[in-house]
C-alpha positions in Angstrom: 156.7 59.8 29.7 153.7 59.8 28.1 151.7 56.3 28.2 150.4 56.2 24.6 148.5 52.4 25.7 146.2 54.7 28.0 145.5 57.1 25.6 144.9 54.6 22.8 142.6 52.8 24.9 140.7 55.6 26.1 140.2 56.5 22.5 138.8 53.4 21.5 136.8 53.1 24.7 135.3 56.5 24.3 134.3 56.0 20.6 132.4 53.0 21.5 131.0 54.5 24.4 130.0 57.4 22.1 128.5 54.9 19.7 126.3 53.2 22.2 124.7 56.4 23.6 123.9 58.1 20.1 122.9 54.6 18.8 119.3 56.0 18.1 120.5 58.5 15.8 124.3 57.2 14.5 122.5 53.7 13.2 121.5 54.5 9.5 118.3 52.1 10.2 116.6 50.1 12.9 118.8 47.4 13.8 115.7 44.8 13.7 114.1 45.9 11.1 114.3 43.3 7.6 114.7 44.2 4.1 114.4 42.8 0.9 117.9 42.8 -0.1 119.2 39.7 2.2 123.4 38.7 2.4 123.8 41.9 0.4 127.8 43.1 0.2 128.1 46.3 1.2 126.8 49.4 -0.5 125.6 52.8 -0.4 122.2 52.0 1.6 124.0 49.4 3.8 127.8 49.9 4.3 128.6 46.5 5.6 125.7 45.0 3.9 123.0 42.8 5.2 122.6 39.7 7.1 120.3 36.4 6.3 117.3 38.1 7.5 117.6 41.2 5.7 119.2 43.4 8.8 121.5 46.1 8.4 124.8 44.9 9.8 126.5 48.4 10.5 123.2 49.2 12.6 123.4 46.2 14.4 127.1 46.8 15.5 126.3 49.8 16.8 123.7 48.7 18.8 125.2 45.6 20.0 127.5 48.3 21.7 124.8 48.8 24.8 124.3 45.0 25.2 128.2 44.7 25.5 128.9 47.5 27.8 126.1 46.6 29.7 127.6 43.3 30.5 131.2 44.3 30.8 130.2 46.9 33.5 127.5 44.9 35.5 129.9 42.0 35.3 132.9 43.9 36.6 130.6 45.8 39.2 129.4 42.0 40.4 132.6 40.6 40.8 133.9 43.7 42.6 131.0 43.9 44.6 131.7 39.7 46.1 135.5 39.8 45.3 136.4 43.3 47.6 134.9 42.3 50.4 136.4 38.7 50.9 140.0 39.9 49.6 139.8 42.6 52.1 138.9 40.4 55.0 141.2 37.9 54.3 144.4 39.5 53.8 143.7 41.8 57.1 142.5 39.4 59.3 144.9 36.7 58.7 144.5 33.7 60.6 142.0 31.1 60.4 139.8 33.6 58.5 142.5 34.2 55.9 143.0 30.1 55.5 139.3 29.7 54.9 138.6 32.5 52.5 142.2 31.8 50.3 140.8 27.9 49.9 137.4 29.3 48.7 138.9 31.4 46.5 141.4 28.8 45.2 138.6 26.3 44.7 136.8 28.8 42.3 139.7 30.0 40.6 140.4 26.3 39.8 137.3 25.4 37.9 137.4 26.4 34.3 135.4 29.9 33.9 133.9 29.4 30.7 132.6 26.0 31.4 131.1 27.0 34.8 129.5 29.7 33.1 128.2 27.7 30.3 126.2 25.1 33.0 124.7 28.0 35.2 123.8 29.9 32.1 122.1 26.6 31.0 120.3 26.4 34.3 119.0 29.6 34.7 118.6 30.9 31.2 120.1 33.3 29.3 119.4 37.1 29.5 121.1 40.1 29.7 120.3 40.0 33.9 121.5 36.8 34.2 124.4 36.9 31.9 125.3 39.8 33.9 125.0 37.9 37.6 126.2 34.8 36.0 129.7 36.4 34.8 130.2 38.3 37.9 129.6 35.0 40.0 132.5 33.6 37.9 134.5 36.5 37.9 135.3 37.4 41.6 137.6 34.7 42.8 140.6 36.8 40.6 139.4 40.1 42.0 139.4 38.7 45.6 142.9 37.0 45.0 144.5 40.3 44.0 142.7 42.4 46.7 143.9 39.8 49.3 147.8 40.0 48.1 147.6 43.6 48.2 146.1 43.8 51.8 148.5 41.4 53.0 151.5 43.6 51.9 149.6 46.8 53.4 148.9 44.7 56.8 152.3 44.6 57.3 153.0 48.7 57.0 154.0 50.4 60.3 150.9 52.7 60.0 148.6 49.6 59.9 150.7 48.7 63.5 150.4 52.1 64.6 146.6 51.9 64.4 146.1 48.4 65.9 148.1 49.7 68.7 146.1 52.7 69.0 143.1 50.6 69.7 141.4 50.6 65.9 139.0 47.7 65.3 139.8 45.5 62.3 136.7 47.2 60.4 137.8 50.5 60.8 141.2 49.8 60.0 140.2 48.0 56.8 138.2 51.1 55.8 140.2 54.0 56.8 143.8 52.4 56.3 143.7 49.1 53.8 140.9 50.4 51.4 142.3 53.6 50.2 145.6 51.7 49.6 144.3 49.3 47.8 141.6 51.2 45.5 143.9 51.8 42.6 144.6 48.3 42.2 141.1 47.7 42.4 140.1 50.0 39.5 142.6 48.7 37.2 141.6 45.2 38.0 137.6 46.9 37.3 138.5 47.7 34.2 140.2 44.5 33.0 137.1 42.8 34.2 135.5 44.5 32.2 136.9 43.4 28.8 136.9 39.8 30.2 133.2 39.9 30.5 132.7 41.2 27.3 135.1 38.7 25.6 133.6 35.6 27.8 130.0 36.9 27.2 130.5 37.1 23.3 131.9 33.5 23.3 128.8 32.4 25.3 126.9 34.5 22.5 128.9 32.4 19.9 128.0 29.3 21.5 124.5 30.1 21.6 123.9 31.0 25.1 124.2 34.5 24.8 121.4 37.4 24.9 118.4 35.8 22.8 117.1 37.7 20.0 116.4 39.8 18.5 118.8 42.3 20.6 121.7 42.6 19.0 124.7 40.9 20.2 128.2 41.0 19.0 129.0 37.3 19.8 125.7 36.0 18.3 126.0 38.4 15.0 129.6 36.4 14.9 127.7 33.2 15.1 124.9 34.2 12.7 127.1 35.3 9.5 129.6 32.1 10.3 127.5 30.2 7.8 127.6 33.0 4.9 131.4 34.0 5.3 131.1 33.0 1.3 128.5 35.6 0.6 128.6 38.4 3.1 131.6 38.1 5.4 131.0 41.5 6.9 128.2 39.9 9.1 131.0 38.4 11.5 134.0 40.4 10.6 132.5 43.9 11.7 131.4 42.3 15.3 134.5 40.6 15.7 136.6 43.6 15.1 134.1 45.5 17.5 134.7 42.9 20.4 138.4 42.5 19.7 139.0 46.5 19.6 136.6 47.2 23.0 138.4 44.2 24.8 141.8 45.7 23.4 140.9 49.4 24.7 139.6 48.3 28.0 142.6 46.1 28.7 145.1 48.8 27.8 143.3 51.5 29.9 143.3 49.0 33.1 147.2 47.8 32.5 148.0 51.7 32.5 147.1 51.4 35.9 149.3 49.0 37.6 
């Protein structure tokens, strides 16, 4: 049976990624260029109207895809780089190593992610690089716990025992036998981490701790239009819809791999 969720998600993500790449040619206006016609409703010149500074909303939504995808993929990569090795080592070696690493994972999972991201972002400052590093640091524990669970199950397989009896070293067993079997789950979690990172970064931007202006950012656009909903609701509706669709697309693709 065809997995329609995967194809719908792929179509949504593919469209948004194409818009991000083709933004210089697809956007009808410069995203940071102001016009006299401020807070205009959708019209022939500005299909989604303009914001409080007279900037074209549609152009800023299109360019905002670049920052959101960069944060999503960058965060998921940082989380995987930290979480996958920790989970593999904990689940394969077990013993005291597993106890210590599992306690470390549980400690970080117990902390509220958004609050922790808020605190760290305030300390280090908000910019694209810092957001990726902060969110990656906050989101690695779920990755590590998932990988650890898979490694614990794989560790009991007969071929792992055979490799151990044959004199295979722990790191060799992890690299040759455990990691290839964990990879599909890591791929699925990677895509789900992308969607979570985009949603979390938009939340931080809404709270004023996102990418600093004038770089277009969906969460910041939603917050900027919050005070002008009665004049032009598309300032908030358009980027909010973009966030929802992107998060849904990556989630559908990641869920289909599980």
